[in-house]
Every structure is written in C-alpha cells, then in structure tokens.
N, C-alpha and C positions, 0 to 999 in steps of 0.2 A: 504494500500500500504506500503510495506517494503522498505523504501528509502535507507536502508543501507544493503541490502541483500548481497552485495559483501564482507562484513566483515566476514561473515560466509560461504563463498563460497569455493569450491575447483575448481580451473580453470585448464582445460586440454587443452594444446596447441597442435594443429595438422595442418598439411598441407593436404588439401583434396586430392591433387594429389598423395600423397604417403601413403594414409591410406587404402583404399579399392576400387578396380576396380570392377564395376558391369557388364560391357559390353565387357570385353576381349580385350580392345584396348591398354592395358599396362599402362593406366593412371588412378589413383584413381578419383572417382567422387562423386557427392552428393548422388545419389541413393545408392552407396556403403556405404557411411557414415551413411545414414538412417538405413541401414541394421545392423549396428553395435551399434546403440543407446542403445539397451538392455545391451550390454556388458559394455558400459560406465556408465549406470545407476547402474548396479550391482557393479561396481568398487567403486562408490560413488561420481562420478563427478557431479557437480551442474552447471557448466558453461563451454561452449566450446569457446575457442579462435581460430578462423580460420585465417590462414595466407591468403594473398591476394587472393580473389576469382574472380577478374575482368579480362576482356580481356587484354592480354599482349603479347608482342613479346617473353617474357620469357627468357630474357638475364640475369635476376637477380632473378630467382625463383619467379616471379610475382610481385616483388617490383618495376618493371618498368610498371606502369599502363598506359593503352592506352584508357580506357573508364571507368569512375567512376560509370556509371549508369547501367552497364551490368554485367553478369556472364560469365566467360571464357567458351566458348562452349565446351572445352575439358572436363570440369567437370560437365556440365549440363546447365540448363536454370533458368530464374527467377522463373518459376513455380516449378522447383525442389527445389530451395532455400526456397520458401514459404512453401512447404511441409516439408522440414527439420525443419523449425521453429515450425510448427504445431506439428510434431511428437516429437520433443525435448521437447516442452512445456508440452505435455501430460506425459512426464516422469520426470517432475520437473527440466529440464535442460534448462538453458538460453544459448543464443548464442551471442557472440561479434565477430566483424570482424576487420581486420586491416584497419586503416585509414592512408593511405600513401599519405600525401599532402604536404610534403616538396618539392617533385619533381614529375615529370611524366616521362613516356617514351618519347624519342625523336621522336617516331612515333605517339604520341598523336596528334589529329587534332589541338589542341590549339597551340602546338609548331610549327607544320608545317605552320600554319597561321602566327604565331609570326615571323618566320624567312623569310616569303615570301616577306615582304616589310616594310620599316620603317614607312609607313603610316597605316599599318594594325592595326585594333582596338585591336588585341591580342598582339601587339608588347611589350607592357609594362606588359604583364602577366608573363613574365620571366625576368631574371636579365641579361641585356645586357650592354656591354661597347664597344663603337667604338674605344676608345683608348686602347692600350695595358695595361692591369691591372698591378698594381705594385706587387701584391701578386699572382703570377701564381700557386705556389705550396703550399702555406700556408694552413694549415687545412686539409691536405689529410687524409681521413678516413681509407683507406686501404693501409698502407705503404708496399712497395715491390710489389704491384700489380697495384695501381693507381698512375699515374705520376703527375697529376695536378688537380686544381679545376677550372680552366678557359680553355675553348677550343675555337679555332677560327672556325667560320662557314662561308664557302664561300658564301652560298646563302644570308645570312644576312649581310655579310661584317662587322661582329662584333664578339666580344667574348661573350660567355655565361657562366654563373657560374653553377657549379655542385659540391655539397659537396661530392657526391658519384661518381659513374662511369660516363664517358663522355656521355653515352647514357641516362643519367637521369638528364636532365636540371632542375634547381631549379625554382619553382614558386616564383613569386614576391608577397609576402604577404603584402607588403606596398601598393599594388594596391587594392583599395576597391572592384573593380569588381571581383578580384580573391577571396576575402573573402566572397563576396555574393554568388559566385558560389559554393564554398566549403560548405557554409551554406545550399545551395539547395541539395548538395550531401548528407550531413548529414541528412537533413529532409527526403530525399527519403528513406534512409535505416531505419530510425526510423519508417516511415510509413509501411515499409515491416515487422517490428516487432523485429528488433535486440534489445538486452538489453544493448549494449555498444560497445565501440571502443577501440582497442589498438592503440594508436596514435604513429606513427613511428617518430623518429628523431626530437622530439619536440624542443630541443635547437637550431636546425638549422632553424626551422620555425620562431622562434621569433628573429633571428639575422638579421642584415642588412649587407650583404657581401661587400657592397660598402662603409661602414663607416670606419673611422679610427680604425685600429685594437686595438690601445691603449685605445680606448673609451670603448669597451666592452659592448655597449648599447644593451639591449634586449627590445623588444616591447611586453610586457605581456598583453597589452590591447586587442590584437587579441584573446588571450585565453579567456579573459573575455567575448568577443562577442560570442564565441563558447559556453561557459557555459550558458550564458543567453538564447541562442537559445534552447539548449537541456532541460534546466530547464522548459521552457514554454511548450515545446512540450511533454516531457516525464520525469516526476520528478524523477523516479528511475533509469534513464539511467546512465551509468558509463563510464568515460574516464580513461583508464589505460595508463599512458604515459611512453614512453621510454625517460629518461632524465638522463644520466650519468654525473652529474655535481658536482661541488665542494659543500661541506657542507653548506657554507655560502649563496649559491644561491638557495638552495632547498626551503626555505619558499616562494620565489617568485612564484614558480610553483604551490604550493598549494593555495596561495593567501588567507591565513587565513580561508580556508574552502569554499571559493567562486570562486575557479578557477578549477584546476584539482582535480579529486576525489582520484586517486591512482597514485603512482610512484613505479617502480621497485626499490628495495633497492640494488643497485649495490655495494655500499660500504660494506654492510653486506655480500653480496655474495662472494666477493674476500677474505674477512676476514674469512669466513667459511673455504675456502680452505687452507688458511694459518694455521688456527687452526687444520685442519685435518692433514696437513703436520707436524706440530709440536707436535701433540697430546696434545694440550693445549687449554683451554677455554679462555685464556687471550685475543687473538685477537677478539673473538666474544664479550666479555665483553666491550672491547674498542670500537668496532663498535657500540654497543648499547648505550654506554655512549655518543658517538659523534653524534648519530642520533638526529637531531633536533626534538623538540616537535612539533607535528602537531595538527591541529584543530580536534575536535571530529568527524565531518562528514567525515574525510579523513582516508585513510589507506595506508599502505605499501603493496607491493606484494613481497613475498619471493620466491626464486627459487634456484635450484642448476644448472640445465642445461636447456637452451633455444635452439633456433635454430641457434644461432650465437656462436662464440667462447667465452670461459670464459675470460672476460676482466679483466686483472690484472694490468692495466695501472696506477692505483692510489696507488699501493703498491710501496715501495721503491725498487730500483734495487736489493738489497740483498734479500728482502722478495719475490720478483717476481722469483728470481733464485731458492729460496727454493721450491716454488710451481712447477716450471719447473722440477726440479730434482725429485720431488716426483711423479708428475702426467703426465709430458710430457718430459721425458728424451731425446727423439730422436727429431732431428730438424723437421722431417716431422709431428710431433705431435703439433707443435706450429704454430701460425699464426699472421701476421701483427705486429711482434716484441713485442706483448703485451699479447697474449692469447694462449689458448689451445683448439684444435679442436677435442676433444674426448668426448665420452659419459661417464657417471659416472662409469658404471660397469667395463670397462677395465681400467679406471683411478685408480680404487681401487683393481685391480688385480682379479676381479671376486669374492672377499671375501664377502660372504653373510653377515657376522657379521658387516663388515665396511659399506656395502651398506645400510643395515637396520639402522645402527647408524646414517649415514649421513641424511637419509630421516626422521627418527624420530626426529632428531635435527631440520631440516628445518621446519617440520610441527608443531613444538612446539615453534617456534620463533614468535615474535609479527608481525602480518600481515596476509595477505591472501596467502595461498600456491598456486603456479603455478607448474603444473607437465607436463613435456614434454612427448608426446606419445612414447610408447615403453620402457620408464624408469621403468614402473611397472612390466615388465617381464625381465629386465636386458639386454636389447639389447646392441649390440656393435656398432662399427663404421667401416668405410671403408676408410682408409687413402690413398688409391690409387685415390680417387676422389678429385677434386681440392677444395681448400679453405674450405668453410663451408659446402659443400655438403657431407663431410665425415660423418656428423651426420644427414643427411637428406635422409636416405635410407628407402625403403618400410617397413611398419609394418609387423611383423612376426606373422601370425595367426596360421599356422599349419606346419607340416612337408611335406605337399604336394608341388609339383613344384611351384616355385616362392613364397614360404612361404604362399600360400593361398591368396596372395595379388591380383593376376591376373591370368587368364587362357591364356593370350597372350604368344606368343613365347618369349623366354628369351631376344632375341635381340630387342624386341619392348617395353620392360619395360622402364618407364620414368627414372629409375635409377636401377642399379643392386641390387639384394637382397644380404644380407651378407651370405657367405658360409664358413667362416673359421671354424677351429676345435672347438674353444671355444665359439663363439657367433653366429655361423651359425644357420639358421632357423630350421635345423633338430634337433638341441639341444635346442634352445631357441625359444619358440613359445607359443601362448596363449592356444592352445588346450592341450598341455602337462601340462601346469601349472594349468589350470582350474580344472583338476581332481586330483590335488595333494594338500592336505591340508597344506603341509609344503613348498609349493612353494613361491617364491617372490610375485607373483600375489595374492595369498591367504593372505600373510602378509599385503600387501597394502590394501586389502579389510577390514581386521580387523582394521588396523590403521585408515582408514577413517570412519569406524563406531564409533570407540572410539572418534574421533575428533568431531563428531556430538553430542556426549554426553557431550562434554566439550565446549559449545558455548562461554563461557567467554574468551577462548583462542583466539577467533577471534575479539570480540568487547569489551572486558573488559580492565580495567586498568592493566598495567603490571609493575613489578618491579624486579630488580635483587636481588637475595638472596645471602648471604655470605655462600658459601659452605665450606670455609676454605681450599679448595684444588684447586691447579692451574688447574688441568685437568677436574674439574667438573663444569658444567654450571647449575645453578639453577634459575628458573624463576617462579614468582607467578603471576597469572591472577585473578583479581576480577571483577565480573560482577553481574548483577541483578539475574543471575541464580545460582551463587555460586562462589567457588574458586577452581582453578586448579593449581597444582604445577608440573612443568616438570623438571626432573633432568637427565642430560646426562653426561656420563663419556667418555671423548675423548681419554683415554689412555687404553692400553690393560693390565691393572692390576686392580684387584678388590680393592674396598675400602669401607669405611664406611663414611657416610655423616651425619653431625649434622645440622639440620635446626630448632631446637627447639627455638633458640633465636629469629629468625625472624618470626616464625609461631605460637609460643605459644603452647597452648594445645587445639586442635580441639576436638569436641565431637565425630566425626566420620572421619575415613580416609579410603577411598576406592581406590583400585588400578585399574585404568581404562585400562592401556596398559603398557606393559613392554617387555623387551627382553626375559623374561622367567617368569614362575610362581615362585614367591619368597617364596611361601609356607604358610606364615602367614600374617594376616593383619598388615600393617606397623603402629602400634599404637605408637611406640616409635620413634618420629621424631628426637631424639638425636642420634640414631644409625641405620641409614638406609643402608642396604646392597646394593651395586651396583657392578655388574660384570664388568670386563674389557670390554670396548666398550659397556657398558650396558646403559639402559635408563628406566625410570619409569615415568608414568603420574599418579598423585594422585589427587583425588577429596576430598576436605575438607569441613566439615560442622561444623559451629560454632553456639553456642547459641546466641540468639538475646540479 
C-alpha cells in the first residue's frame, strides 16, 4: 500500500454537471464523465477531485447539500458512482469528493427538524441564538453580495449562524452527535471506494461562532477525531483541506503529520500572480521562505486556478492593485473586493508562451499540482455570468453545437457555453487540439509525462538555489530516485544562469522538459541558457 500516493499525484478538478452530458438533458452526468476517462488518462491525470455530487437545491452550485448519503439525481445514481470508481481505478485514476460539512442547505431535513421546535433533538445540530447576536455582520465571506452571518428564523424564533449565504446554516461541530454523524458520512463514502476528500471551509469548522471574537479559539481536536477514523478505516485515504489562514496557524492544521494530510498553498498562489505581474521571482522566493516546514507525511497542493476567485486578500493593498491592473483591469473582472474571477488564458492575454510558463512554474513548485478542467486547452471565461460562475462554464470538447458538451437545446444547458471570438468553443476545443502536436493540450501531455519521470519533485526534499538573477527561480529536489532541478525565467528577456556553486559537478545532466530544445546537453551548469519566459527541468546524476 502506497500511503503517500498523493505526493506524486496530478489532481484534476471538475464539476460533473459541466463536464459531459450523456443523456441530452443539458446537465453533465456521471455516465458522461465515465465516457471521458480515457481522455483524462491520456492527459496524465492520476486523481479526480469532484465538486459536490449530493442532492441539493443548487443555490450555490451544490455546496448547499441536502443529503450527504445520496447522489444528485440530475447527475446519476449511487450505482453510476460505483461504476465510475471501478472504471477510474482500472485506468490508474483515484477519485476524491468534496466534503462540505461546515454547513448544509436550509432544506436539509436536519435543519428543518432543528428549526421546528426548541425541544427537537436536532435543535443543537446548528448554531442558534435566541438573543440578538452582537456580531451580525462580522466575518462575511462574500463582501458586496452577502449582508450578514446571522439570520432571524420565524419558525424557530431564533437567529442562526451562517458563514456563507443565508440558505447555508452552519452545523454545530461542538455537538458530539453532529461529529458522529459526519463520521458515518465519511465511513459511507470510504466504503463506496473514494480515495479522499477535499474538505471545504475547514477554518470555519473548527471555530466557535459564539465565542468571544478576541479569543480566536479553534477546536482542532475535531480534526483529530476525523483523522483517527479514516486512518483505521483506510490508511491511504487523503484529506485535502481548504484553509486560507495566517502562516503562524498553519502547523495546527497539519498537526505534526497526525491531522490533515494536505493544504492548498494559498499564500504561494497569490505570490505567483504577483511574480507574474512583476516578472520577478522574488515574490515566489519569499513565499517559499515563509512557508512553514511541515511533517514528512504531509504535502502542499499547488494551483493557479480553482473554481473560486483568485484570492489576493493577504497581499498588501498596493500588491493587490498591481495584480488587479495586470490581470483584472475592469471592475467586472474582480470579485468580493479581494479577487479575480477569470481563467488563466484570458488573464495572460491568450499568450501561449506566458500560459506555458505559468503552468511549468506551478508544476515545478514543491507540492502536488491541482489542475482545473479546461485549463489544459486554454478555455476562457464568461463575465456576463454572476460571481464565480464566470469560470464554471461547460467543457469544450468539439466545434459541434454546445461544444460537444450536450445535445440538448441551447436554452436547456445548465450554463451557456463560451462563444466569443477568442475563446469560443469553435476555436478552443479538445478535438482541435488533440490532432495538433503543437497545441496547448499536447504540451500539457508532454509536461505530465516528464513530471512522472521526475518523482522526487513531488516527494523529495527541496531547496532554493541562488540563480543570481531576480527574474529566475531555481529549485532543487532530492529524493530516493534522484535529483531534479527546475529553472524558470519570469521575464521576457533571455539570460544565462550559473548554478555550479550550488550543484557542483554532476556526472550526468539530462534535460527532461523545456520550453524548446536547447540543442546540446547542458553539461556546463555555470552557463545555462534560458529564453525569455523560458523554463528547463534537468535531471542530475551524481557518483555515490
């Protein structure tokens, strides 16, 4: 059993509803996803992260769960899901699902019973206050859209807490019965055969909204209970947590290797965009220096684009403005006063060199790479859609009607396909790129093959190298399988890099992946050529 498979994984993030429709009703479904598994295997994906698959009123794209034990009938059945797990496993692909347990839908039976009577056994499953709370608006997650975090309920004659929208009441994790029920939910999906969970909104799970705000107390023991459960049930299962928290709080979430397995590296993500805006590697070096040391069994998850906005909230106002001006210059491109709601290709002006640079950079950083569906073909966004839906449009498979996503009439699609001149499905689609060896899709396939030949970049020890140049990031990875060096030039000017001081004289240097064929084997580490916006991954061999 490989208990740390996730360190060498490539995680592909998708929403079943927008990936592939198999029955012509305008909504993607599990049979449609099964039909596309060969595409994902060829791409080099080793793990799927599925956004919420449960029954839902769908007021927040499935993150308002109404039944944790079922599959949304719009996308299929439990039988379909079991078949997906089987077919994916046959192709060497694992599946993780969203675990959304900070809150439920207000239509969930638990909440309906909770609000029905003060004497209901479910009353304390949610966070209620009969007195008007002191902090009605503090901690709003969606500024400009969400007004408060406490809402009055006439039926209950009390206020209920909700970190997110008012139709998503928070579960009371201080209630042991809630924790036991969530444990049963986790056990159920483990028994189905999932390999992990992406756990949503973890900082809000461990907080007590009724405590003194100045206290800042977090109850991490609840995460310990969850880890104990999954460790006994399935030793190689992984929890990938969404926890955008201050640096000094990060160690609590990993718990010395005995709590959460993985965290998204949000601090690194925003610094990548600052680096791209400045054409300087300095922000990334700073983020890596600041990144806390984590226990060997744990890992970071790196990303450029996920299904939410790019969160720049931890940058200074000036740094955030730099990113806005570079990548989101128009007000409609920004969201929640902190982020950008665009896909990467349009953010970078559709420039293939910059897009490839950005992803070669991400995939060569310490951690497990997460790739959002459609990024591998350079999909665009639809800013006419509200909030985060701008980057949640259907996958573009071909130049056929509805991008080959669905045979339904256009007005029945779950969301419109992109039709603009630059990123519309007639120009940007899988079929067109599959037959083109110079396409972005072909480039991604080559990169992921190269990544598998450099396993130490996922689970090895890493260190920053001194490139001597502000614009060049150089990283060394050492593992049982060898040594890999990744060099990236964030400026559109060629340069020469001297790494001989840090690397010495290896017996052999092999170029595994680069922005072009540099012609000769790079034996002289004191004078490595690097194009503007260029990158090179080198494999080194040393004598024992």
